[in-house]
TIZAVO-432366 format. One line per 4 residues: number of its first residue (from 1); their letters; for each residue x, y, z of N, C-alpha, C. Coordinates in pm, 1 decimal, padded with zeros to 6 digits. Layout:
<recs>
NUM> a> X Y Z X Y Z X Y Z ~ ...
</recs>
This chain:
<recs>
1> mnli> -03438.8 00283.3 -00179.3 -03312.5 00228.6 -00248.7 -03314.9 00124.0 -00190.6 ~ -03256.7 -00002.9 -00270.4 -03227.9 -00189.0 -00213.1 -03099.4 -00175.1 -00253.5 ~ -03033.3 -00210.7 -00147.4 -02852.2 -00235.9 -00174.7 -02845.2 -00365.8 -00181.6 ~ -02713.6 -00338.5 -00235.5 -02714.2 -00434.2 -00327.0 -02717.5 -00547.6 -00209.5
5> ngld> -02728.8 -00739.7 -00270.2 -02750.1 -00822.2 -00211.1 -02790.5 -00820.3 -00093.9 ~ -02865.1 -00754.2 -00085.5 -03007.5 -00728.5 00075.2 -02893.6 -00711.6 00181.8 ~ -02831.7 -00583.2 00142.6 -02722.6 -00539.6 00235.8 -02833.7 -00435.0 00277.1 ~ -02832.0 -00377.3 00421.7 -02870.4 -00285.1 00509.2 -02826.2 -00181.8 00553.4
9> smqa> -02680.3 -00180.1 00538.2 -02618.4 -00109.8 00617.6 -02507.4 -00089.6 00476.3 ~ -02378.8 -00002.0 00541.1 -02315.5 00044.0 00416.6 -02156.5 00102.0 00509.0 ~ -02083.8 00099.1 00457.4 -01954.5 00251.4 00479.6 -01997.3 00312.6 00345.8 ~ -01936.6 00470.8 00404.9 -01869.7 00570.5 00321.9 -01778.2 00558.4 00327.2
13> vila> -01644.0 00586.9 00206.0 -01544.6 00662.9 00274.5 -01511.0 00795.2 00186.6 ~ -01484.1 00863.7 00288.1 -01522.2 01053.9 00177.3 -01343.6 01073.6 00230.6 ~ -01307.7 01148.2 00105.3 -01178.5 01158.6 00114.3 -01164.4 01322.9 00101.5 ~ -01175.1 01348.6 00258.1 -01141.4 01505.4 00284.4 -00974.5 01572.9 00359.1
17> ageg> -00918.7 01509.6 00250.2 -00768.7 01538.3 00308.9 -00694.7 01642.7 00217.3 ~ -00781.9 01744.6 00175.2 -00759.8 01814.0 00054.5 -00719.8 01947.3 00132.7 ~ -00613.7 02035.5 00092.6 -00584.2 02181.2 00117.9 -00682.0 02289.0 00040.2 ~ -00676.7 02285.1 -00059.6 -00762.1 02383.9 -00122.8 -00680.2 02516.3 -00130.3
21> rrlr> -00568.9 02492.0 -00205.3 -00493.5 02580.9 -00260.1 -00532.5 02766.5 -00323.8 ~ -00614.1 02652.4 -00384.1 -00729.9 02733.4 -00501.3 -00832.0 02841.3 -00430.9 ~ -00853.0 02818.4 -00314.4 -00962.3 02866.4 -00254.7 -00892.0 03006.3 -00123.2 ~ -00801.8 02960.3 -00165.4 -00687.5 03113.5 -00021.1 -00772.0 03206.0 -00106.4
25> plte> -00775.4 03288.2 00012.5 -00763.5 03293.4 00135.0 -00837.1 03186.0 00226.8 ~ -00966.6 03162.1 00140.9 -01074.7 03074.2 00210.6 -01016.4 02953.1 00283.7 ~ -00892.4 02930.3 00268.3 -00837.6 02774.7 00314.7 -00676.1 02805.2 00408.9 ~ -00686.0 02975.1 00459.8 -00584.7 02984.7 00538.3 -00570.7 02889.9 00653.4
29> hvpk> -00713.2 02883.3 00733.3 -00717.4 02824.8 00861.0 -00793.2 02733.0 00891.6 ~ -00873.2 02641.5 00756.4 -00970.3 02551.6 00748.6 -00911.7 02461.3 00663.2 ~ -00957.0 02323.6 00625.3 -00923.2 02286.5 00502.4 -01026.7 02273.2 00401.4 ~ -01005.5 02264.2 00250.1 -01098.5 02263.9 00196.6 -01224.2 02258.7 00242.1
33> pmvr> -01284.7 02063.0 00306.5 -01354.8 02074.9 00303.8 -01492.8 02106.3 00417.7 ~ -01423.9 02205.8 00454.2 -01442.4 02288.1 00605.4 -01482.4 02416.3 00537.3 ~ -01485.7 02475.8 00400.0 -01520.9 02612.1 00338.9 -01667.2 02604.0 00378.8 ~ -01736.1 02715.9 00439.2 -01816.8 02711.1 00484.4 -01947.0 02755.5 00366.5
37> iagk> -02058.8 02711.6 00349.2 -02156.5 02747.4 00227.7 -02282.4 02771.8 00317.4 ~ -02288.1 02890.9 00329.3 -02449.4 02883.3 00387.6 -02469.4 02908.2 00531.2 ~ -02324.3 02893.7 00562.7 -02274.2 02868.9 00748.1 -02291.5 02741.8 00778.5 ~ -02271.1 02636.7 00667.1 -02220.0 02492.6 00684.0 -02090.1 02462.6 00619.3
41> pile> -01995.6 02361.5 00699.4 -01901.9 02325.9 00580.3 -01899.0 02235.0 00424.7 ~ -01900.0 02281.3 00366.0 -01911.4 02177.7 00237.6 -01931.9 02000.6 00257.9 ~ -01853.9 01917.2 00359.3 -01832.9 01824.7 00412.3 -01977.9 01792.1 00509.2 ~ -02025.2 01855.9 00548.7 -02165.3 01858.7 00623.2 -02265.8 01826.3 00499.4
45> ytir> -02209.2 01928.6 00416.8 -02378.6 01856.9 00285.5 -02317.6 01752.3 00192.6 ~ -02191.8 01707.0 00177.5 -02186.9 01579.5 00166.1 -02212.5 01506.6 00202.8 ~ -02217.6 01413.6 00368.4 -02228.2 01374.0 00434.8 -02431.8 01373.8 00456.3 ~ -02450.2 01504.0 00462.4 -02599.1 01476.4 00448.3 -02669.0 01433.2 00325.0
49> alpq> -02589.4 01414.0 00173.7 -02666.6 01390.4 00092.1 -02612.5 01251.3 00084.9 ~ -02563.3 01117.6 00182.2 -02556.0 01008.3 00188.5 -02695.7 00940.8 00208.6 ~ -02677.2 00819.1 00116.1 -02827.6 00726.3 00168.6 -02865.3 00692.1 00283.3 ~ -02934.9 00660.4 00352.1 -02994.1 00626.5 00494.3 -02927.6 00533.8 00531.2
53> eide> -02895.1 00434.7 00466.3 -02808.0 00285.1 00509.6 -02674.3 00343.3 00542.7 ~ -02625.3 00423.5 00494.0 -02525.0 00427.2 00538.4 -02451.4 00471.5 00651.7 ~ -02402.3 00391.3 00739.1 -02431.2 00392.6 00901.7 -02282.2 00469.2 00946.6 ~ -02185.7 00455.0 00854.4 -02079.2 00466.2 00893.3 -01998.1 00538.6 00862.1
57> vilv> -01933.5 00683.9 00802.4 -01814.1 00766.8 00723.9 -01725.4 00738.9 00785.2 ~ -01594.2 00686.1 00722.1 -01494.6 00750.2 00745.1 -01377.7 00883.2 00674.9 ~ -01382.2 00914.2 00706.8 -01330.5 01048.6 00699.6 -01202.1 01057.9 00669.5 ~ -01101.4 01051.0 00556.0 -00978.9 01041.7 00561.0 -00919.1 01185.7 00561.2
61> vgyk> -00856.5 01249.8 00619.1 -00832.4 01387.4 00652.2 -00656.8 01391.3 00609.6 ~ -00630.4 01495.9 00650.0 -00530.6 01543.6 00618.6 -00471.9 01721.7 00641.9 ~ -00453.4 01829.5 00547.9 -00419.0 01936.3 00602.2 -00493.2 01995.4 00757.2 ~ -00522.6 02006.6 00808.5 -00581.2 02056.1 00974.6 -00705.3 01975.9 00966.0
65> gevv> -00645.7 01869.9 00957.1 -00767.9 01764.9 00992.9 -00849.2 01776.4 01117.8 ~ -00780.8 01825.7 01222.7 -00808.9 01844.9 01340.2 -00897.6 01967.9 01362.9 ~ -00948.7 02022.0 01265.7 -01079.3 02138.8 01229.3 -01177.3 02043.0 01170.4 ~ -01169.3 01943.8 01115.6 -01228.7 01839.6 01095.9 -01307.0 01797.5 01174.3
69> keyf> -01196.3 01709.7 01267.2 -01250.7 01598.5 01358.2 -01332.9 01688.7 01461.2 ~ -01292.7 01801.7 01500.6 -01346.9 01912.5 01648.2 -01530.3 01917.7 01571.3 ~ -01558.5 01954.2 01437.1 -01658.9 01974.8 01409.9 -01764.4 01842.1 01410.5 ~ -01702.9 01736.9 01373.1 -01829.9 01608.0 01327.3 -01783.3 01501.8 01454.5
73> gdlf> -01699.2 01528.2 01501.4 -01703.5 01422.1 01672.3 -01671.4 01292.7 01637.0 ~ -01687.2 01164.2 01706.8 -01750.6 01057.4 01629.5 -01890.1 01049.7 01616.7 ~ -01930.4 01123.6 01641.1 -02078.1 01069.8 01580.6 -02162.1 01201.2 01545.9 ~ -02190.1 01183.0 01384.6 -02280.8 01312.7 01335.9 -02391.4 01294.4 01276.3
77> kgrt> -02504.9 01327.7 01321.0 -02597.0 01306.1 01238.0 -02670.0 01164.9 01257.0 ~ -02626.4 01102.5 01361.8 -02688.5 00983.5 01380.0 -02570.2 00811.6 01306.1 ~ -02428.9 00909.1 01252.4 -02393.4 00845.5 01168.7 -02234.2 00815.5 01225.6 ~ -02170.0 00713.4 01289.6 -02058.1 00677.5 01327.3 -01955.8 00747.2 01213.8
81> iryv> -01864.3 00854.0 01284.7 -01709.1 00884.0 01224.6 -01621.4 00851.9 01276.5 ~ -01586.9 00789.0 01160.7 -01394.0 00737.0 01224.6 -01305.0 00838.0 01131.1 ~ -01182.4 00869.5 01184.0 -01107.6 00898.8 01086.9 -00984.5 00838.2 01090.9 ~ -00940.8 00878.2 00944.8 -00775.1 00828.0 00909.2 -00724.7 00939.5 00839.7
85> wqda> -00544.1 00910.1 00878.9 -00497.7 01046.0 00906.4 -00380.7 01022.3 00732.3 ~ -00392.7 01123.0 00654.6 -00309.5 01071.4 00515.7 -00211.3 01206.5 00563.9 ~ -00082.9 01149.8 00581.7 00000.5 01234.7 00645.8 00092.1 01365.2 00531.3 ~ 00058.7 01309.5 00421.9 00143.8 01377.6 00326.1 00041.6 01373.8 00219.1
89> pkgp> 00026.4 01494.5 00099.6 -00069.7 01491.9 -00035.5 -00014.0 01357.7 -00146.6 ~ -00054.6 01279.0 -00113.3 -00013.9 01151.4 -00235.1 -00097.6 01083.2 -00325.7 ~ -00215.2 01194.6 -00308.5 -00325.7 01144.1 -00403.7 -00481.5 01101.1 -00326.1 ~ -00568.2 01051.4 -00406.3 -00686.4 01010.3 -00387.4 -00702.3 00885.6 -00376.9
93> mhal> -00602.9 00849.4 -00470.5 -00624.7 00682.3 -00481.5 -00521.5 00637.0 -00353.1 ~ -00403.9 00650.6 -00279.8 -00340.6 00705.1 -00148.5 -00408.0 00710.0 -00054.1 ~ -00505.6 00786.7 -00063.1 -00617.6 00847.8 00047.0 -00699.8 00748.0 00076.4 ~ -00746.3 00658.6 -00027.8 -00875.3 00582.3 -00052.4 -00741.2 00419.7 00078.9
97> alak> -00690.1 00399.3 00017.8 -00618.7 00247.3 00046.1 -00607.9 00244.4 00127.3 ~ -00611.0 00413.7 00251.4 -00536.5 00397.4 00387.6 -00646.0 00340.0 00488.8 ~ -00768.3 00388.0 00422.8 -00920.2 00360.6 00451.3 -00961.4 00210.2 00465.2 ~ -00841.0 00124.7 00409.8 -00888.4 -00062.4 00323.4 -00915.1 -00112.8 00485.6
101> dfly> -00832.8 -00116.4 00533.4 -00823.1 -00186.0 00653.8 -00965.9 -00151.3 00742.6 ~ -01013.0 -00069.2 00751.1 -01143.4 -00035.0 00799.4 -01230.1 -00058.6 00775.4 ~ -01271.5 -00131.6 00629.0 -01412.6 -00123.6 00548.4 -01453.0 -00283.9 00655.1 ~ -01583.3 -00311.4 00673.5 -01609.0 -00411.2 00748.7 -01688.2 -00496.1 00624.9
105> ddlf> -01725.4 -00457.7 00469.3 -01771.0 -00530.1 00348.1 -01711.1 -00530.1 00239.4 ~ -01736.5 -00600.0 00180.0 -01652.1 -00575.8 00026.2 -01693.5 -00458.2 -00021.8 ~ -01794.5 -00423.8 -00038.4 -01911.9 -00279.1 -00087.7 -01852.1 -00194.1 -00007.3 ~ -01845.9 -00048.5 -00082.5 -01812.7 00063.5 -00015.0 -01847.5 00169.0 -00090.1
109> laly> -01926.0 00258.9 -00009.1 -01938.7 00442.9 -00162.7 -01764.6 00475.7 -00126.5 ~ -01769.2 00539.9 -00195.0 -01656.0 00619.9 -00238.2 -01651.9 00779.3 -00236.4 ~ -01649.2 00861.5 -00196.3 -01636.5 01020.5 -00288.4 -01612.7 01135.5 -00224.1 ~ -01584.1 01220.9 -00243.3 -01484.9 01322.8 -00266.8 -01572.1 01424.9 -00140.9
113> addl> -01501.1 01535.6 -00051.4 -01566.5 01570.6 00045.6 -01575.2 01741.6 00004.7 ~ -01561.6 01788.5 -00147.7 -01544.7 01927.7 -00149.7 -01611.4 01949.6 -00254.8 ~ -01781.8 01882.1 -00338.2 -01829.7 01912.6 -00367.7 -01978.1 01905.5 -00380.6 ~ -02079.7 01937.2 -00441.4 -02203.0 01930.3 -00376.7 -02273.9 01845.9 -00458.6
117> ydps> -02354.5 01753.1 -00414.0 -02405.3 01648.7 -00463.2 -02568.3 01613.1 -00450.1 ~ -02653.1 01593.5 -00556.2 -02797.9 01536.9 -00494.5 -02834.0 01380.9 -00455.8 ~ -02922.4 01420.6 -00318.0 -02910.5 01246.0 -00289.8 -03006.3 01141.2 -00333.9 ~ -03082.4 01215.9 -00442.6 -03104.7 01118.7 -00564.6 -03010.9 01051.0 -00663.9
121> dian> -02903.8 01142.7 -00712.5 -02825.7 01122.4 -00764.7 -02722.4 00986.6 -00659.8 ~ -02678.2 00978.7 -00599.2 -02640.9 00908.2 -00487.2 -02699.7 00798.8 -00503.9 ~ -02814.1 00774.6 -00463.9 -02898.1 00690.1 -00427.9 -02911.7 00550.7 -00526.0 ~ -02945.5 00680.5 -00630.1 -02930.2 00578.6 -00821.8 -02816.1 00516.1 -00852.3
125> cmqt> -02652.6 00480.0 -00770.1 -02574.3 00461.0 -00799.4 -02552.3 00344.5 -00736.2 ~ -02650.1 00307.9 -00640.9 -02685.0 00185.7 -00497.3 -02702.0 00052.1 -00556.9 ~ -02699.2 00024.0 -00679.4 -02785.4 -00117.6 -00723.3 -02738.9 -00185.2 -00837.8 ~ -02608.6 -00143.2 -00854.8 -02533.8 -00238.6 -00855.4 -02362.9 -00176.8 -00868.8
129> vpvi> -02249.1 -00265.4 -00895.0 -02157.6 -00242.3 -00838.4 -02038.5 -00279.5 -01002.1 ~ -01975.6 -00200.4 -00965.1 -01892.1 -00112.2 -00940.2 -01998.8 00002.9 -01048.6 ~ -01931.8 00152.9 -00957.4 -02044.2 00249.3 -01038.9 -01973.3 00359.8 -01036.3 ~ -01950.4 00431.4 -01134.4 -01937.9 00571.5 -01128.9 -02022.4 00670.9 -01181.5
133> lvke> -02064.4 00762.3 -01074.4 -02130.8 00909.2 -01153.6 -02060.6 00989.4 -01247.4 ~ -02149.1 01052.8 -01313.9 -02095.8 01136.0 -01413.5 -02172.4 01233.6 -01448.0 ~ -02181.0 01327.5 -01504.7 -02213.8 01450.8 -01504.5 -02175.1 01557.3 -01673.4 ~ -02251.3 01549.2 -01750.9 -02215.2 01644.6 -01874.8 -02169.2 01789.1 -01829.0
137> tahp> -02021.9 01835.3 -01824.7 -01991.3 01993.8 -01783.6 -01947.9 02086.4 -01941.8 ~ -01990.9 02181.0 -01958.8 -01935.3 02295.3 -02003.1 -01780.7 02291.1 -02020.3 ~ -01693.3 02268.5 -01902.6 -01526.9 02298.4 -01915.5 -01444.7 02120.6 -01895.6 ~ -01474.6 02041.7 -01981.4 -01418.6 01907.1 -01950.9 -01294.8 01924.3 -01931.9
141> erfg> -01231.3 01995.5 -01992.5 -01050.5 02013.8 -02019.1 -00998.1 02020.6 -01812.7 ~ -01136.7 02006.4 -01763.1 -01075.9 02075.9 -01561.7 -01084.9 01933.3 -01480.2 ~ -01194.5 01882.6 -01569.4 -01174.9 01701.2 -01523.9 -01102.2 01585.2 -01582.9 ~ -01158.4 01440.0 -01523.2 -01109.7 01396.6 -01575.0 -01277.2 01325.8 -01664.7
145> vclv> -01260.9 01309.2 -01753.3 -01368.1 01227.4 -01863.2 -01406.5 01132.8 -01924.2 ~ -01478.1 01055.3 -01935.9 -01502.4 00920.5 -02001.6 -01569.4 00872.0 -02076.6 ~ -01535.9 00811.2 -02164.3 -01591.7 00691.9 -02260.4 -01702.2 00627.2 -02225.7 ~ -01801.7 00613.5 -02299.8 -01926.1 00501.3 -02242.9 -01914.4 00459.0 -02347.0
149> gekg> -01941.1 00315.1 -02324.8 -02003.2 00202.9 -02467.9 -02137.8 00150.5 -02404.8 ~ -02187.8 00014.8 -02485.6 -02313.0 00000.2 -02468.4 -02372.1 -00042.0 -02358.9 ~ -02474.2 00001.1 -02312.5 -02531.1 -00098.6 -02187.4 -02463.8 00002.3 -02049.3 ~ -02419.8 00153.9 -02099.6 -02338.5 00246.7 -01995.3 -02229.1 00196.3 -01942.9
153> rlis> -02146.5 00083.0 -02012.1 -02030.1 00025.4 -01999.7 -01911.8 00163.4 -01983.1 ~ -01819.4 00210.2 -01879.5 -01675.1 00256.3 -01875.1 -01608.2 00219.2 -02005.8 ~ -01573.5 00246.5 -02125.1 -01437.7 00228.1 -02162.4 -01300.7 00294.5 -02161.9 ~ -01308.5 00427.9 -02099.5 -01173.8 00447.6 -02066.5 -01206.2 00579.7 -02045.2
157> ifek> -01103.8 00647.0 -01934.6 -01094.5 00777.6 -01923.0 -00991.6 00838.1 -01983.2 ~ -00991.7 01016.8 -01977.4 -00896.5 01077.9 -02016.7 -00902.0 01174.1 -01891.4 ~ -00792.5 01224.4 -01838.6 -00781.7 01298.0 -01690.1 -00692.7 01405.0 -01749.4 ~ -00785.7 01549.6 -01728.3 -00751.1 01686.3 -01739.3 -00682.3 01660.7 -01906.0
161> henp> -00767.7 01617.9 -01979.0 -00694.7 01617.9 -02118.0 -00760.5 01757.6 -02180.0 ~ -00635.9 01835.6 -02272.1 -00610.2 01949.1 -02334.5 -00757.6 01942.5 -02438.8 ~ -00778.9 01818.3 -02514.0 -00832.2 01853.1 -02623.3 -00922.7 01703.7 -02585.5 ~ -01071.3 01730.1 -02458.4 -01072.0 01627.7 -02387.8 -01242.7 01576.0 -02492.4
165> psnl> -01213.5 01438.6 -02540.9 -01270.2 01329.5 -02610.5 -01452.1 01357.1 -02586.5 ~ -01462.5 01370.6 -02437.8 -01594.9 01367.1 -02420.4 -01620.1 01488.3 -02329.3 ~ -01764.5 01506.8 -02274.0 -01796.4 01644.3 -02171.2 -01838.3 01533.2 -02012.4 ~ -01821.6 01467.4 -02044.8 -01861.3 01336.1 -01933.4 -01759.6 01344.1 -01810.6
169> alig> -01783.2 01461.7 -01746.3 -01702.6 01455.0 -01643.0 -01703.3 01337.1 -01507.3 ~ -01621.1 01298.0 -01470.9 -01629.1 01208.0 -01337.7 -01641.5 01315.8 -01203.6 ~ -01783.5 01271.7 -01149.4 -01797.4 01386.0 -01066.1 -01772.6 01321.8 -00906.7 ~ -01639.1 01218.5 -00879.6 -01604.0 01171.5 -00736.3 -01693.5 01106.6 -00727.7
173> vhll> -01790.6 01028.9 -00727.3 -01906.1 00945.2 -00633.1 -01881.2 00824.5 -00694.1 ~ -01831.7 00762.3 -00640.2 -01826.0 00595.9 -00684.5 -01898.7 00503.8 -00599.0 ~ -01955.9 00364.4 -00622.9 -01951.6 00251.4 -00565.9 -01907.0 00179.4 -00558.7 ~ -01785.1 00080.2 -00520.7 -01655.3 00005.9 -00512.6 -01645.1 -00093.6 -00462.2
177> dksi> -01613.8 -00207.0 -00436.7 -01545.0 -00297.5 -00388.3 -01414.9 -00289.9 -00387.0 ~ -01358.1 -00405.3 -00241.7 -01221.1 -00361.3 -00197.8 -01152.2 -00446.4 -00352.7 ~ -01184.3 -00538.5 -00485.9 -01093.5 -00581.5 -00557.6 -00999.5 -00458.2 -00612.9 ~ -01069.5 -00330.0 -00613.8 -00992.4 -00154.0 -00671.7 -00830.4 -00168.3 -00582.4
181> fdlp> -00802.2 -00259.5 -00454.3 -00687.2 -00227.7 -00433.0 -00597.1 -00343.1 -00482.3 ~ -00614.8 -00441.2 -00574.3 -00536.1 -00515.4 -00548.3 -00488.7 -00530.6 -00695.2 ~ -00575.5 -00394.9 -00740.7 -00516.6 -00352.7 -00880.3 -00314.0 -00315.7 -00888.4 ~ -00237.9 -00303.8 -00959.5 -00104.5 -00248.1 -00936.1 -00150.5 -00079.7 -00997.9
185> hspm> -00052.3 00013.6 -00898.4 -00076.8 00137.5 -00897.2 00019.3 00217.3 -00996.2 ~ -00030.8 00266.4 -01076.7 00074.9 00363.1 -01161.4 00031.3 00514.4 -01158.7 ~ 00184.2 00567.4 -01038.6 00147.7 00724.3 -01008.3 00174.6 00819.4 -01099.2 ~ 00102.7 00908.7 -01122.9 00117.7 01023.1 -01204.8 00245.6 01085.9 -01145.4
189> pnge> 00265.0 01173.3 -01309.3 00399.3 01242.0 -01288.3 00477.2 01331.4 -01130.0 ~ 00364.0 01348.1 -01119.8 00423.6 01454.2 -00936.8 00421.2 01327.4 -00846.2 ~ 00418.2 01192.6 -00829.3 00436.1 01103.1 -00781.5 00332.8 01033.6 -00699.5 ~ 00193.9 01142.6 -00730.4 00079.4 01077.8 -00658.2 -00011.3 00967.7 -00688.5
193> lnlt> -00101.6 00917.2 -00646.2 -00160.6 00793.3 -00686.3 -00315.0 00861.8 -00733.4 ~ -00385.3 00842.1 -00849.4 -00499.6 00918.4 -00884.4 -00615.5 00841.7 -00883.9 ~ -00708.4 00816.9 -00848.1 -00845.8 00744.9 -00792.4 -00901.8 00740.2 -00954.1 ~ -00922.1 00836.9 -01044.4 -00960.4 00847.5 -01175.5 -00858.6 00733.5 -01243.5
197> kqig> -00762.9 00734.3 -01286.1 -00649.0 00658.9 -01301.6 -00628.8 00514.6 -01317.8 ~ -00717.4 00484.0 -01168.9 -00672.7 00384.2 -01129.8 -00832.0 00314.2 -01197.4 ~ -00921.1 00388.7 -01186.5 -01039.8 00318.6 -01247.5 -01054.8 00278.1 -01350.6 ~ -00945.4 00381.4 -01451.4 -00998.7 00341.1 -01599.0 -00885.1 00276.6 -01610.7
201> vwav> -00805.0 00167.1 -01548.4 -00700.7 00063.7 -01541.8 -00792.8 -00048.7 -01499.1 ~ -00875.8 -00006.7 -01404.7 -00954.2 -00152.3 -01365.9 -01125.3 -00170.4 -01494.0 ~ -01109.9 -00071.0 -01535.9 -01240.6 -00057.9 -01641.3 -01182.9 -00188.1 -01789.2 ~ -01036.2 -00177.9 -01790.4 -01041.1 -00301.7 -01909.8 -01067.6 -00419.6 -01851.3
205> erhi> -01046.0 -00506.2 -01733.7 -01101.1 -00577.8 -01717.3 -01235.7 -00682.3 -01602.8 ~ -01247.6 -00503.7 -01606.7 -01386.0 -00551.6 -01528.1 -01545.7 -00428.2 -01603.0 ~ -01667.1 -00434.1 -01607.7 -01754.4 -00381.6 -01608.3 -01787.4 -00271.5 -01508.1 ~ -01760.2 -00164.1 -01558.1 -01766.5 -00068.1 -01468.2 -01893.9 -00000.9 -01507.9
209> qvvr> -02011.4 00050.0 -01427.0 -02155.2 00116.8 -01488.7 -02158.4 00259.0 -01505.5 ~ -02161.7 00332.3 -01570.3 -02191.4 00450.3 -01586.5 -02264.9 00516.6 -01559.6 ~ -02342.9 00582.4 -01457.3 -02444.2 00626.0 -01378.3 -02452.9 00785.6 -01453.4 ~ -02595.2 00846.7 -01511.4 -02577.0 00986.1 -01522.6 -02630.5 01058.6 -01440.1
213> ahfw> -02532.3 01161.4 -01331.1 -02635.1 01243.0 -01251.3 -02629.2 01367.2 -01307.7 ~ -02793.1 01432.8 -01229.0 -02867.7 01533.9 -01292.9 -02801.7 01669.5 -01204.8 ~ -02719.2 01650.1 -01106.7 -02705.9 01758.5 -01064.2 -02534.1 01763.6 -01010.2 ~ -02465.9 01842.1 -01020.0 -02341.9 01787.1 -00937.8 -02267.3 01971.6 -00960.1
217> hpig> -02203.3 02053.6 -00819.4 -02144.8 02191.8 -00839.2 -02027.5 02172.9 -00786.6 ~ -01931.6 02154.2 -00898.3 -01787.5 02141.6 -00837.4 -01721.5 02276.2 -00730.5 ~ -01643.6 02278.1 -00691.7 -01569.8 02405.2 -00615.9 -01481.1 02390.0 -00572.9 ~ -01346.0 02462.5 -00693.7 -01231.0 02431.6 -00714.3 -01187.6 02581.4 -00667.3
221> yped> -01286.6 02694.1 -00714.3 -01261.0 02839.5 -00717.0 -01314.1 02894.5 -00580.0 ~ -01329.0 03043.9 -00557.8 -01354.3 03089.2 -00469.7 -01516.0 03135.6 -00543.9 ~ -01488.8 03194.1 -00677.9 -01669.1 03201.1 -00738.7 -01697.7 03085.1 -00765.3 ~ -01659.2 02967.6 -00770.6 -01750.3 02817.3 -00750.3 -01836.9 02873.0 -00592.9
225> vema> -01773.1 02886.1 -00476.7 -01803.1 02889.4 -00353.9 -01947.0 03038.5 -00359.1 ~ -01927.1 03100.1 -00438.2 -02012.6 03249.3 -00451.0 -02174.9 03171.6 -00567.9 ~ -02090.8 03055.8 -00626.3 -02240.1 03036.6 -00677.0 -02296.8 02933.3 -00599.5 ~ -02202.6 02849.5 -00486.1 -02272.1 02738.8 -00408.2 -02388.9 02813.6 -00326.8
229> ekiv> -02336.7 02973.7 -00287.9 -02452.7 03028.4 -00192.1 -02574.5 03046.1 -00277.3 ~ -02532.0 03028.5 -00357.9 -02684.9 03076.0 -00431.9 -02774.1 02949.3 -00471.7 ~ -02656.5 02849.0 -00497.4 -02771.3 02771.1 -00538.8 -02872.8 02685.7 -00390.3 ~ -02751.9 02665.3 -00276.6 -02815.2 02649.4 -00144.9 -02910.5 02760.1 -00082.2
233> arfn> -02954.6 02874.2 -00130.9 -03065.8 02927.0 -00103.1 -03125.1 02967.1 -00159.3 ~ -03128.0 02916.0 -00351.0 -03273.2 02860.6 -00404.5 -03314.4 02734.7 -00352.7 ~ -03223.7 02646.7 -00303.7 -03282.3 02513.4 -00195.0 -03380.9 02536.1 -00149.6 ~ -03322.5 02627.7 -00066.8 -03383.5 02649.9 00071.0 -03515.2 02765.5 00069.7
237> ktt> -03537.6 02830.6 -00059.3 -03613.2 02863.4 -00089.0 -03756.4 02771.9 -00118.2 ~ -03747.5 02643.1 -00183.7 -03819.0 02543.1 -00259.4 -03812.8 02432.1 -00168.0 ~ -03744.7 02457.1 -00072.4 -03848.6 02287.2 00028.6 -03855.7 02328.0 00181.1
</recs>
């Protein structure tokens, strides 16, 4: 992988403050990213999927964040781990903004902590900026979906629409630069700041490249955990 502008290192911000109410009782004592898949927390799979050039990970934690810190410590698999605390569930964009002052370069990778990704897909988005990863889904009403124009440019985003105009779901992996923090925030009806909506606003004035992923397994319900166990088991058999 060749990082943009000759960079040989980069930070990743992983949003890991989710409580995971839909995963109860699995999340009664641990946050959603720490739910185990084949004996390992979901978050560990996320960190392992990062390109090797990511040398520091900023974890934004909240609900039972001490469980995350106890497991990963300050150094995990050769990567420095830094913790930022989101004291209240104010949305993904709020969580991302909390990490702003800890970013040492203009470019950074931002992703969610509670889905399964393919390392090659993440590597494929590191050639230009900004980039979002998407994947076709059979249930587009459950996710933010996007319309894509010529040369893969993001046109617009529809967040959990009853009749979504697309089946291209945003899978929560983004290569961004700090100018995303300069946009005015537009809170959702519940007061949270939505990262997907912020990217949609950004696309009005900025060319945002859409890259299609080959694999993505979102984890929102107990049955998704069961399927993740099977996916990991199949992967382990072939490696």
